[in-house]
Structure formats: structure tokens, C-alpha cells
N, CA, C, O and CB atoms as a CASP TS submission, in Angstrom:
PFRMAT TS
TARGET T0000
AUTHOR 0000-0000-0000
METHOD Language model
MODEL 1
PARENT N/A
ATOM      1  N   MET     1       8.982  -4.310  25.222  1.00  0.00           N
ATOM      2  CA  MET     1       8.331  -3.805  24.033  1.00  0.00           C
ATOM      3  C   MET     1       7.749  -2.418  24.281  1.00  0.00           C
ATOM      4  O   MET     1       7.809  -1.538  23.422  1.00  0.00           O
ATOM      5  CB  MET     1       7.243  -4.765  23.580  1.00  0.00           C
ATOM      6  N   GLU     2       7.196  -2.249  25.449  1.00  0.00           N
ATOM      7  CA  GLU     2       6.576  -0.960  25.752  1.00  0.00           C
ATOM      8  C   GLU     2       7.610   0.157  25.790  1.00  0.00           C
ATOM      9  O   GLU     2       7.343   1.271  25.339  1.00  0.00           O
ATOM     10  CB  GLU     2       5.833  -1.028  27.083  1.00  0.00           C
ATOM     11  N   ALA     3       8.781  -0.137  26.324  1.00  0.00           N
ATOM     12  CA  ALA     3       9.837   0.874  26.380  1.00  0.00           C
ATOM     13  C   ALA     3      10.290   1.267  24.981  1.00  0.00           C
ATOM     14  O   ALA     3      10.543   2.442  24.716  1.00  0.00           O
ATOM     15  CB  ALA     3      11.030   0.359  27.193  1.00  0.00           C
ATOM     16  N   LEU     4      10.392   0.296  24.088  1.00  0.00           N
ATOM     17  CA  LEU     4      10.785   0.591  22.715  1.00  0.00           C
ATOM     18  C   LEU     4       9.709   1.402  22.004  1.00  0.00           C
ATOM     19  O   LEU     4      10.019   2.311  21.235  1.00  0.00           O
ATOM     20  CB  LEU     4      11.064  -0.704  21.948  1.00  0.00           C
ATOM     21  N   THR     5       8.465   1.081  22.257  1.00  0.00           N
ATOM     22  CA  THR     5       7.359   1.827  21.661  1.00  0.00           C
ATOM     23  C   THR     5       7.384   3.278  22.118  1.00  0.00           C
ATOM     24  O   THR     5       7.201   4.187  21.309  1.00  0.00           O
ATOM     25  CB  THR     5       6.015   1.181  22.021  1.00  0.00           C
ATOM     26  N   LYS     6       7.608   3.499  23.398  1.00  0.00           N
ATOM     27  CA  LYS     6       7.682   4.869  23.916  1.00  0.00           C
ATOM     28  C   LYS     6       8.878   5.612  23.336  1.00  0.00           C
ATOM     29  O   LYS     6       8.798   6.808  23.057  1.00  0.00           O
ATOM     30  CB  LYS     6       7.764   4.859  25.447  1.00  0.00           C
ATOM     31  N   LEU     7       9.989   4.897  23.154  1.00  0.00           N
ATOM     32  CA  LEU     7      11.171   5.518  22.571  1.00  0.00           C
ATOM     33  C   LEU     7      10.914   5.965  21.138  1.00  0.00           C
ATOM     34  O   LEU     7      11.294   7.071  20.753  1.00  0.00           O
ATOM     35  CB  LEU     7      12.348   4.554  22.614  1.00  0.00           C
ATOM     36  N   VAL     8      10.273   5.114  20.352  1.00  0.00           N
ATOM     37  CA  VAL     8       9.964   5.469  18.958  1.00  0.00           C
ATOM     38  C   VAL     8       8.987   6.633  18.917  1.00  0.00           C
ATOM     39  O   VAL     8       9.123   7.522  18.076  1.00  0.00           O
ATOM     40  CB  VAL     8       9.379   4.254  18.196  1.00  0.00           C
ATOM     41  N   GLU     9       8.017   6.643  19.799  1.00  0.00           N
ATOM     42  CA  GLU     9       7.055   7.743  19.831  1.00  0.00           C
ATOM     43  C   GLU     9       7.723   9.051  20.235  1.00  0.00           C
ATOM     44  O   GLU     9       7.327  10.118  19.765  1.00  0.00           O
ATOM     45  CB  GLU     9       5.913   7.423  20.792  1.00  0.00           C
ATOM     46  N   SER    10       8.722   8.981  21.092  1.00  0.00           N
ATOM     47  CA  SER    10       9.390  10.200  21.526  1.00  0.00           C
ATOM     48  C   SER    10      10.297  10.775  20.444  1.00  0.00           C
ATOM     49  O   SER    10      10.702  11.934  20.541  1.00  0.00           O
ATOM     50  CB  SER    10      10.194   9.931  22.779  1.00  0.00           C
ATOM     51  N   LEU    11      10.625   9.999  19.420  1.00  0.00           N
ATOM     52  CA  LEU    11      11.464  10.491  18.336  1.00  0.00           C
ATOM     53  C   LEU    11      10.737  11.501  17.450  1.00  0.00           C
ATOM     54  O   LEU    11      11.375  12.246  16.706  1.00  0.00           O
ATOM     55  CB  LEU    11      11.949   9.333  17.498  1.00  0.00           C
ATOM     56  N   SER    12       9.442  11.526  17.525  1.00  0.00           N
ATOM     57  CA  SER    12       8.576  12.395  16.711  1.00  0.00           C
ATOM     58  C   SER    12       8.933  12.331  15.224  1.00  0.00           C
ATOM     59  O   SER    12       9.261  13.336  14.594  1.00  0.00           O
ATOM     60  CB  SER    12       8.675  13.842  17.200  1.00  0.00           C
ATOM     61  N   VAL    13       8.857  11.125  14.698  1.00  0.00           N
ATOM     62  CA  VAL    13       9.127  10.868  13.288  1.00  0.00           C
ATOM     63  C   VAL    13       7.824  11.009  12.519  1.00  0.00           C
ATOM     64  O   VAL    13       6.780  10.536  12.969  1.00  0.00           O
ATOM     65  CB  VAL    13       9.755   9.453  13.075  1.00  0.00           C
ATOM     66  N   ASP    14       7.880  11.656  11.363  1.00  0.00           N
ATOM     67  CA  ASP    14       6.668  11.816  10.565  1.00  0.00           C
ATOM     68  C   ASP    14       6.675  10.857   9.378  1.00  0.00           C
ATOM     69  O   ASP    14       7.659  10.158   9.137  1.00  0.00           O
ATOM     70  CB  ASP    14       6.532  13.266  10.077  1.00  0.00           C
ATOM     71  N   ASN    15       5.568  10.832   8.643  1.00  0.00           N
ATOM     72  CA  ASN    15       5.409   9.910   7.512  1.00  0.00           C
ATOM     73  C   ASN    15       6.415  10.166   6.398  1.00  0.00           C
ATOM     74  O   ASN    15       6.901   9.222   5.775  1.00  0.00           O
ATOM     75  CB  ASN    15       4.007  10.015   6.956  1.00  0.00           C
ATOM     76  N   LYS    16       6.727  11.407   6.145  1.00  0.00           N
ATOM     77  CA  LYS    16       7.641  11.727   5.040  1.00  0.00           C
ATOM     78  C   LYS    16       9.038  11.188   5.292  1.00  0.00           C
ATOM     79  O   LYS    16       9.709  10.764   4.352  1.00  0.00           O
ATOM     80  CB  LYS    16       7.706  13.234   4.824  1.00  0.00           C
ATOM     81  N   SER    17       9.487  11.195   6.531  1.00  0.00           N
ATOM     82  CA  SER    17      10.828  10.682   6.821  1.00  0.00           C
ATOM     83  C   SER    17      10.868   9.156   6.819  1.00  0.00           C
ATOM     84  O   SER    17      11.950   8.571   6.759  1.00  0.00           O
ATOM     85  CB  SER    17      11.309  11.207   8.168  1.00  0.00           C
ATOM     86  N   LEU    18       9.711   8.506   6.884  1.00  0.00           N
ATOM     87  CA  LEU    18       9.657   7.045   6.861  1.00  0.00           C
ATOM     88  C   LEU    18       9.141   6.494   5.537  1.00  0.00           C
ATOM     89  O   LEU    18       8.723   5.337   5.485  1.00  0.00           O
ATOM     90  CB  LEU    18       8.785   6.549   7.987  1.00  0.00           C
ATOM     91  N   GLY    19       9.155   7.261   4.497  1.00  0.00           N
ATOM     92  CA  GLY    19       8.786   6.726   3.194  1.00  0.00           C
ATOM     93  C   GLY    19       7.610   7.403   2.529  1.00  0.00           C
ATOM     94  O   GLY    19       7.191   6.965   1.458  1.00  0.00           O
ATOM     95  N   GLY    20       7.071   8.425   3.101  1.00  0.00           N
ATOM     96  CA  GLY    20       5.988   9.155   2.457  1.00  0.00           C
ATOM     97  C   GLY    20       4.624   8.547   2.705  1.00  0.00           C
ATOM     98  O   GLY    20       4.462   7.677   3.560  1.00  0.00           O
ATOM     99  N   ASP    21       3.649   9.013   1.949  1.00  0.00           N
ATOM    100  CA  ASP    21       2.267   8.554   2.095  1.00  0.00           C
ATOM    101  C   ASP    21       2.106   7.155   1.535  1.00  0.00           C
ATOM    102  O   ASP    21       2.815   6.745   0.616  1.00  0.00           O
ATOM    103  CB  ASP    21       1.301   9.515   1.398  1.00  0.00           C
ATOM    104  N   LYS    22       1.156   6.433   2.111  1.00  0.00           N
ATOM    105  CA  LYS    22       0.893   5.061   1.685  1.00  0.00           C
ATOM    106  C   LYS    22      -0.441   4.986   0.966  1.00  0.00           C
ATOM    107  O   LYS    22      -1.210   5.948   0.960  1.00  0.00           O
ATOM    108  CB  LYS    22       0.909   4.099   2.886  1.00  0.00           C
ATOM    109  N   ARG    23      -0.705   3.858   0.371  1.00  0.00           N
ATOM    110  CA  ARG    23      -1.985   3.651  -0.312  1.00  0.00           C
ATOM    111  C   ARG    23      -3.116   3.576   0.706  1.00  0.00           C
ATOM    112  O   ARG    23      -2.893   3.299   1.885  1.00  0.00           O
ATOM    113  CB  ARG    23      -1.947   2.364  -1.171  1.00  0.00           C
ATOM    114  N   VAL    24      -4.303   3.821   0.241  1.00  0.00           N
ATOM    115  CA  VAL    24      -5.483   3.848   1.100  1.00  0.00           C
ATOM    116  C   VAL    24      -5.771   2.468   1.695  1.00  0.00           C
ATOM    117  O   VAL    24      -6.230   2.375   2.833  1.00  0.00           O
ATOM    118  CB  VAL    24      -6.697   4.345   0.315  1.00  0.00           C
ATOM    119  N   ASN    25      -5.509   1.395   0.939  1.00  0.00           N
ATOM    120  CA  ASN    25      -5.864   0.055   1.399  1.00  0.00           C
ATOM    121  C   ASN    25      -4.839  -0.547   2.360  1.00  0.00           C
ATOM    122  O   ASN    25      -5.052  -1.657   2.848  1.00  0.00           O
ATOM    123  CB  ASN    25      -6.030  -0.854   0.216  1.00  0.00           C
ATOM    124  N   CYS    26      -3.749   0.138   2.644  1.00  0.00           N
ATOM    125  CA  CYS    26      -2.735  -0.367   3.572  1.00  0.00           C
ATOM    126  C   CYS    26      -3.209  -0.123   5.007  1.00  0.00           C
ATOM    127  O   CYS    26      -3.562   1.002   5.360  1.00  0.00           O
ATOM    128  CB  CYS    26      -1.349   0.318   3.319  1.00  0.00           C
ATOM    129  N   ARG    27      -3.216  -1.161   5.825  1.00  0.00           N
ATOM    130  CA  ARG    27      -3.767  -1.054   7.167  1.00  0.00           C
ATOM    131  C   ARG    27      -2.764  -0.574   8.211  1.00  0.00           C
ATOM    132  O   ARG    27      -3.165  -0.042   9.247  1.00  0.00           O
ATOM    133  CB  ARG    27      -4.311  -2.373   7.582  1.00  0.00           C
ATOM    134  N   LEU    28      -1.483  -0.748   7.962  1.00  0.00           N
ATOM    135  CA  LEU    28      -0.466  -0.339   8.924  1.00  0.00           C
ATOM    136  C   LEU    28       0.118   1.021   8.548  1.00  0.00           C
ATOM    137  O   LEU    28       0.306   1.332   7.372  1.00  0.00           O
ATOM    138  CB  LEU    28       0.647  -1.391   9.007  1.00  0.00           C
ATOM    139  N   THR    29       0.396   1.811   9.559  1.00  0.00           N
ATOM    140  CA  THR    29       1.045   3.091   9.305  1.00  0.00           C
ATOM    141  C   THR    29       2.547   2.873   9.181  1.00  0.00           C
ATOM    142  O   THR    29       3.060   1.811   9.535  1.00  0.00           O
ATOM    143  CB  THR    29       0.726   4.111  10.430  1.00  0.00           C
ATOM    144  N   ASN    30       3.240   3.872   8.683  1.00  0.00           N
ATOM    145  CA  ASN    30       4.689   3.776   8.541  1.00  0.00           C
ATOM    146  C   ASN    30       5.374   3.605   9.897  1.00  0.00           C
ATOM    147  O   ASN    30       6.372   2.891   9.999  1.00  0.00           O
ATOM    148  CB  ASN    30       5.233   5.016   7.835  1.00  0.00           C
ATOM    149  N   ILE    31       4.859   4.236  10.909  1.00  0.00           N
ATOM    150  CA  ILE    31       5.457   4.125  12.242  1.00  0.00           C
ATOM    151  C   ILE    31       5.252   2.723  12.805  1.00  0.00           C
ATOM    152  O   ILE    31       6.144   2.194  13.469  1.00  0.00           O
ATOM    153  CB  ILE    31       4.854   5.176  13.195  1.00  0.00           C
ATOM    154  N   GLN    32       4.101   2.115  12.557  1.00  0.00           N
ATOM    155  CA  GLN    32       3.868   0.747  13.006  1.00  0.00           C
ATOM    156  C   GLN    32       4.813  -0.225  12.315  1.00  0.00           C
ATOM    157  O   GLN    32       5.330  -1.141  12.954  1.00  0.00           O
ATOM    158  CB  GLN    32       2.420   0.341  12.750  1.00  0.00           C
ATOM    159  N   ILE    33       5.043  -0.043  11.035  1.00  0.00           N
ATOM    160  CA  ILE    33       5.980  -0.903  10.298  1.00  0.00           C
ATOM    161  C   ILE    33       7.390  -0.712  10.830  1.00  0.00           C
ATOM    162  O   ILE    33       8.130  -1.683  10.986  1.00  0.00           O
ATOM    163  CB  ILE    33       5.934  -0.599   8.780  1.00  0.00           C
ATOM    164  N   PHE    34       7.768   0.523  11.109  1.00  0.00           N
ATOM    165  CA  PHE    34       9.080   0.819  11.673  1.00  0.00           C
ATOM    166  C   PHE    34       9.256   0.128  13.026  1.00  0.00           C
ATOM    167  O   PHE    34      10.316  -0.438  13.297  1.00  0.00           O
ATOM    168  CB  PHE    34       9.270   2.338  11.821  1.00  0.00           C
ATOM    169  N   GLN    35       8.241   0.168  13.868  1.00  0.00           N
ATOM    170  CA  GLN    35       8.300  -0.500  15.170  1.00  0.00           C
ATOM    171  C   GLN    35       8.421  -2.011  15.007  1.00  0.00           C
ATOM    172  O   GLN    35       9.191  -2.648  15.726  1.00  0.00           O
ATOM    173  CB  GLN    35       7.059  -0.160  16.003  1.00  0.00           C
ATOM    174  N   LEU    36       7.682  -2.585  14.085  1.00  0.00           N
ATOM    175  CA  LEU    36       7.774  -4.027  13.839  1.00  0.00           C
ATOM    176  C   LEU    36       9.166  -4.432  13.375  1.00  0.00           C
ATOM    177  O   LEU    36       9.702  -5.449  13.816  1.00  0.00           O
ATOM    178  CB  LEU    36       6.741  -4.453  12.803  1.00  0.00           C
ATOM    179  N   LEU    37       9.743  -3.644  12.494  1.00  0.00           N
ATOM    180  CA  LEU    37      11.081  -3.949  12.009  1.00  0.00           C
ATOM    181  C   LEU    37      12.116  -3.845  13.124  1.00  0.00           C
ATOM    182  O   LEU    37      13.086  -4.603  13.142  1.00  0.00           O
ATOM    183  CB  LEU    37      11.450  -3.017  10.865  1.00  0.00           C
ATOM    184  N   LEU    38      11.920  -2.921  14.044  1.00  0.00           N
ATOM    185  CA  LEU    38      12.837  -2.805  15.181  1.00  0.00           C
ATOM    186  C   LEU    38      12.691  -3.953  16.164  1.00  0.00           C
ATOM    187  O   LEU    38      13.667  -4.350  16.799  1.00  0.00           O
ATOM    188  CB  LEU    38      12.609  -1.496  15.899  1.00  0.00           C
ATOM    189  N   LEU    39      11.494  -4.489  16.297  1.00  0.00           N
ATOM    190  CA  LEU    39      11.242  -5.573  17.249  1.00  0.00           C
ATOM    191  C   LEU    39      11.612  -6.950  16.714  1.00  0.00           C
ATOM    192  O   LEU    39      11.824  -7.872  17.502  1.00  0.00           O
ATOM    193  CB  LEU    39       9.798  -5.571  17.643  1.00  0.00           C
ATOM    194  N   MET    40      11.695  -7.110  15.422  1.00  0.00           N
ATOM    195  CA  MET    40      11.936  -8.428  14.831  1.00  0.00           C
ATOM    196  C   MET    40      13.188  -9.128  15.359  1.00  0.00           C
ATOM    197  O   MET    40      13.109 -10.321  15.649  1.00  0.00           O
ATOM    198  CB  MET    40      12.041  -8.294  13.346  1.00  0.00           C
ATOM    199  N   PRO    41      14.323  -8.475  15.500  1.00  0.00           N
ATOM    200  CA  PRO    41      15.511  -9.187  16.005  1.00  0.00           C
ATOM    201  C   PRO    41      15.348  -9.710  17.438  1.00  0.00           C
ATOM    202  O   PRO    41      15.959 -10.714  17.802  1.00  0.00           O
ATOM    203  CB  PRO    41      16.713  -8.268  15.946  1.00  0.00           C
ATOM    204  N   PHE    42      14.538  -9.044  18.240  1.00  0.00           N
ATOM    205  CA  PHE    42      14.336  -9.483  19.621  1.00  0.00           C
ATOM    206  C   PHE    42      13.500 -10.754  19.717  1.00  0.00           C
ATOM    207  O   PHE    42      13.541 -11.447  20.733  1.00  0.00           O
ATOM    208  CB  PHE    42      13.674  -8.384  20.419  1.00  0.00           C
ATOM    209  N   PHE    43      12.749 -11.064  18.674  1.00  0.00           N
ATOM    210  CA  PHE    43      11.931 -12.262  18.645  1.00  0.00           C
ATOM    211  C   PHE    43      12.493 -13.319  17.696  1.00  0.00           C
ATOM    212  O   PHE    43      11.789 -14.251  17.307  1.00  0.00           O
ATOM    213  CB  PHE    43      10.517 -11.911  18.246  1.00  0.00           C
ATOM    214  N   ALA    44      13.759 -13.169  17.328  1.00  0.00           N
ATOM    215  CA  ALA    44      14.483 -14.113  16.472  1.00  0.00           C
ATOM    216  C   ALA    44      13.814 -14.289  15.113  1.00  0.00           C
ATOM    217  O   ALA    44      13.807 -15.389  14.560  1.00  0.00           O
ATOM    218  CB  ALA    44      14.596 -15.462  17.164  1.00  0.00           C
ATOM    219  N   VAL    45      13.258 -13.223  14.580  1.00  0.00           N
ATOM    220  CA  VAL    45      12.674 -13.249  13.242  1.00  0.00           C
ATOM    221  C   VAL    45      13.755 -12.778  12.280  1.00  0.00           C
ATOM    222  O   VAL    45      14.245 -11.654  12.386  1.00  0.00           O
ATOM    223  CB  VAL    45      11.376 -12.347  13.146  1.00  0.00           C
ATOM    224  N   ARG    46      14.117 -13.629  11.355  1.00  0.00           N
ATOM    225  CA  ARG    46      15.227 -13.311  10.446  1.00  0.00           C
ATOM    226  C   ARG    46      14.781 -12.478   9.252  1.00  0.00           C
ATOM    227  O   ARG    46      15.503 -11.584   8.811  1.00  0.00           O
ATOM    228  CB  ARG    46      15.879 -14.589   9.952  1.00  0.00           C
ATOM    229  N   GLU    47      13.606 -12.766   8.735  1.00  0.00           N
ATOM    230  CA  GLU    47      13.128 -12.085   7.536  1.00  0.00           C
ATOM    231  C   GLU    47      11.712 -11.594   7.770  1.00  0.00           C
ATOM    232  O   GLU    47      11.006 -12.084   8.651  1.00  0.00           O
ATOM    233  CB  GLU    47      13.187 -13.019   6.304  1.00  0.00           C
ATOM    234  N   PHE    48      11.311 -10.626   6.974  1.00  0.00           N
ATOM    235  CA  PHE    48       9.990 -10.055   7.109  1.00  0.00           C
ATOM    236  C   PHE    48       8.893 -11.053   6.768  1.00  0.00           C
ATOM    237  O   PHE    48       7.786 -10.955   7.297  1.00  0.00           O
ATOM    238  CB  PHE    48       9.868  -8.842   6.236  1.00  0.00           C
ATOM    239  N   SER    49       9.180 -12.006   5.899  1.00  0.00           N
ATOM    240  CA  SER    49       8.164 -12.978   5.479  1.00  0.00           C
ATOM    241  C   SER    49       7.812 -13.970   6.589  1.00  0.00           C
ATOM    242  O   SER    49       6.780 -14.636   6.502  1.00  0.00           O
ATOM    243  CB  SER    49       8.649 -13.737   4.254  1.00  0.00           C
ATOM    244  N   HIS    50       8.632 -14.084   7.617  1.00  0.00           N
ATOM    245  CA  HIS    50       8.324 -14.996   8.712  1.00  0.00           C
ATOM    246  C   HIS    50       7.354 -14.355   9.656  1.00  0.00           C
ATOM    247  O   HIS    50       6.966 -14.965  10.652  1.00  0.00           O
ATOM    248  CB  HIS    50       9.585 -15.411   9.454  1.00  0.00           C
TER
END
């Protein structure tokens, strides 16, 4: 997981390329959501609702 996190951080992706600005009440950043979506297949999570 740590290697994947470092890889995503090294990509230097900004908020606009990942969907733009989010609402104030959203606790996760776009990069955190992107990392979670990348990690889901490694933990056998089929859908986001799980």
C-alpha cells in the first residue's frame, strides 16, 4: 500500500484533473478517493458501496 501511495503522490495530480473542487462538507480529498479506488481490487472489493 505504501508503494502505491508514493507512486500516486509522485504523479503530481491536481484537483482539477481529478474532478475539480469538492463541497466544503466532504472529508476526503480527490487524491484520497483516487487512492482508495486504486486499492479496492487488491482487497477484493467489487463495488464502492462495500
